[in-house]
C-alpha positions as CSV (number, residue, x, y, z in Angstrom):
1,X,102.8,93.2,91.2
2,X,100.9,90.1,89.9
3,X,101.5,88.4,93.4
4,X,99.1,90.9,94.8
5,X,96.2,89.1,93.3
6,X,96.9,86.1,95.3
7,X,96.0,85.4,99.0
8,X,98.5,86.9,101.4
9,X,99.5,83.4,102.4
10,X,100.6,82.6,98.6
11,X,102.0,85.7,97.7
12,X,105.0,84.8,99.8
13,X,105.7,81.7,97.4
14,X,106.3,84.1,94.6
15,X,108.1,87.1,96.2
16,X,109.8,86.1,99.6
17,X,113.6,85.8,99.1
18,X,113.6,82.6,100.9
19,X,110.8,80.9,99.0
20,X,111.7,77.5,97.5
21,X,109.8,78.7,94.4
22,X,111.6,82.1,94.0
23,X,113.6,80.8,90.9
24,X,110.4,80.6,88.9
25,X,109.4,84.2,89.6
26,X,112.3,86.4,88.5
27,X,112.2,90.0,89.1
28,X,114.0,90.8,85.8
29,X,113.4,88.7,82.6
30,X,113.7,88.8,78.8
31,X,110.8,89.9,76.5
32,X,111.0,88.5,73.0
33,X,109.0,90.7,70.7
34,X,108.9,87.8,68.3
35,X,108.2,90.2,65.3
36,X,105.4,91.8,66.9
37,X,104.7,95.6,67.1
38,X,103.0,96.0,70.4
39,X,104.8,95.4,73.6
40,X,101.8,93.2,75.1
41,X,102.3,90.8,72.4
42,X,105.6,89.8,73.3
43,X,106.6,86.6,74.9
44,X,108.0,86.7,78.4
45,X,110.8,84.5,78.9
46,X,110.8,82.9,82.3
47,X,111.4,79.5,83.4
48,X,108.8,76.8,83.4
49,X,107.4,76.0,86.8
50,X,107.7,72.4,88.1
51,X,104.1,71.7,89.1
52,X,104.8,68.9,91.6
53,X,107.1,71.5,93.7
54,X,104.4,74.2,93.4
55,X,101.7,72.0,94.7
56,X,103.9,70.5,97.4
57,X,104.7,74.1,98.8
58,X,101.0,75.3,98.3
59,X,100.0,72.1,100.2
60,X,102.1,73.2,103.2
61,X,100.1,76.5,103.6
62,X,97.5,76.1,106.5
63,X,94.0,77.2,105.2
64,X,93.4,79.0,108.6
65,X,96.0,81.4,107.1
66,X,93.3,82.6,104.6
67,X,90.7,84.7,105.1
68,X,87.1,83.7,105.2
69,X,86.6,86.0,101.8
70,X,89.5,84.0,100.3
71,X,88.2,80.6,101.5
72,X,85.0,81.3,100.0
73,X,86.5,81.9,96.7
74,X,87.8,78.3,96.6
75,X,84.6,76.6,96.2
76,X,82.3,75.7,93.3
77,X,79.6,78.1,92.3
78,X,76.8,77.9,89.9
79,X,77.3,78.0,86.4
80,X,75.8,80.7,84.3
81,X,74.8,80.7,80.6
82,X,74.0,83.8,79.0
83,X,72.1,83.8,75.7
84,X,70.9,86.6,73.4
85,X,67.4,86.5,72.3
86,X,68.3,87.6,69.0
87,X,71.3,86.1,66.8
88,X,72.9,88.1,64.0
89,X,73.4,86.5,60.5
90,X,77.1,86.2,61.1
91,X,76.6,84.0,64.2
92,X,76.6,80.2,63.6
93,X,73.4,78.6,64.8
94,X,73.4,76.8,68.2
95,X,74.6,73.2,68.4
96,X,71.9,70.7,68.9
97,X,71.7,69.2,72.4
98,X,72.5,65.5,72.5
99,X,70.6,63.3,75.1
100,X,73.7,62.6,77.1
101,X,74.2,66.4,77.8
102,X,73.1,68.0,81.1
103,X,71.6,71.4,81.8
104,X,74.3,73.8,82.3
105,X,72.3,74.8,85.6
106,X,73.1,71.5,86.9
107,X,75.8,71.7,89.9
108,X,77.3,68.3,90.9
109,X,78.8,68.2,94.3
110,X,82.6,67.9,94.4
111,X,84.3,65.0,96.5
112,X,86.7,66.9,98.6
113,X,88.4,63.7,99.5
114,X,89.5,63.3,96.0
115,X,91.1,66.7,95.7
116,X,92.2,69.4,97.9
117,X,90.6,72.8,97.0
118,X,94.2,74.6,97.6
119,X,95.7,72.3,95.2
120,X,92.8,72.8,92.5
121,X,92.9,76.6,93.1
122,X,96.7,76.7,92.4
123,X,96.2,75.4,89.0
124,X,94.4,78.3,87.4
125,X,95.2,79.2,83.9
126,X,97.3,77.4,81.4
127,X,97.3,73.8,83.4
């Protein structure tokens, strides 16, 4: 199940029968092919999650419930940019750098007082 990709402490929010968020993670759901041929192209019909409720419940989880490895994934790392030494004629030329652009390798420290790491980690894709 998709919940297995989350730390154990957060999995319970998706799968536990008594979870306050259980309604957003149905075991059975409708799939709308929407005219597509392949099953993976279909639209899954599930309720939209209420972000405020999700964040409130995620904030209730004690960081001590996470393993050291899980906590280590919840920090900003260094950004990497990969470039090819050759460029095919089908690729557009690179954009010129502007004076206001910073180097991609610059890492700015995060003010942890401004945002909870658990809150930021829960937003993931699609936010």
